[in-house]
Structure formats: C-alpha cells, structure tokens
N, C-alpha and C positions, 0 to 999 in steps of 0.2 A: 474507477480509470477517469471519470470525468474530474472527480475531486481532486486527483492527484494532478491533473493537466491544469486545472484552475490554481493550485497552489504554487505551480511551477513560477508564475510571473512575480508574485510578491517575494518568493524566497530567493528568485535571481536578483531582483533589484535590493533585496534585504544584504546578499552578499555583496555587491557593488557599494552598499553603503558601509559595511564593515572594512571594506578596502579603501575606502575612502575617496572613491572616483565617480560617486553618484551623481553629485550638485558641485557646482564650482562655489563651495561653501567651506566653512572649517570643519577641521576632523570631528569636533564634539558634534556638529550639528548634523553630520553624516552619519556618526554612529547613532544620533538619536533617531534618524530616519530609519536606519537599519534595525532599531530595535521594534519600532512601530510597525514595520513590513513584516518582520519575523513574528509578531503578534498576530497579523493577519493571516500570513501564509500557513504556519505551523498548525492550526486546528484543522483546516482542510486536508492537509497531508497526512495528519496522524489518522482522522475519519477515514478517507481513501485507503491507507495501509491496513487499517484494521478491517473494513469492507472487502477488502482485496484477499485478506487472510481467510476471513469467513467464507467467501464464496469459493476459495480454492479446497477448504477444508470439506465443503458441502459436495464439491465436484468429486473429491477423492472419496468421499464416504459412498456417495452415489455409485461410483464407477465400482468400488469392490463390492458393492452389494449386488449390484448386476450381474457381475463376472463371478461371484462366490457361490450363486445358486445353482447352474448347470454343473459346476465342478463337484460340490458336494453330492448332487444328486448321483453323477457317474460314481464317485466313491463309495458311495452307500450300497449301490448295485454290486459293486465288485468284492464288497466284504461279505453281502449276502450269499454271492454265489460260493464264497469258500466253505 
C-alpha cells in the first residue's frame, strides 16, 4: 500500500503534464515532463499492485486452509457413521 501511495504523486503530476497544465511552458515540454514523471511513478505502482495481489492471494489461501480443516473433519465423521 505504501508503494501505491508513493506512486500517486508522480502519476498525478504526469497526468497534468499530459494535459498540458503542469507548468507554464509549451505543450512539448509539458509532455516531456509527463513522460519523465510516468517513468518515475509507474514502477512503484506496478510493484505495489503485484505485492497487494500476492498479499491477497496469501490471505485467501490461509483463510481457506484455516476453515477447511474443521469442515473436512466433520464430513469424515459423518461418512464414517453411515
């Protein structure tokens, strides 16, 4: 999450650069500044998304394993009783 928050500032300024309202200079310079800020903001954003995805995947698999054990034990008892 920290990586995503860090990347928001350069990505926001990059969007302003692409819109041409970042600085009081010509559109070519604004676009160039936007590209540089995009280069700075995109790697932390991608890294943050990947780390969040791995964290959610780990949470879901841990959650499934924790709740799967008691239910399988009760299912095994009910099939043994039959």
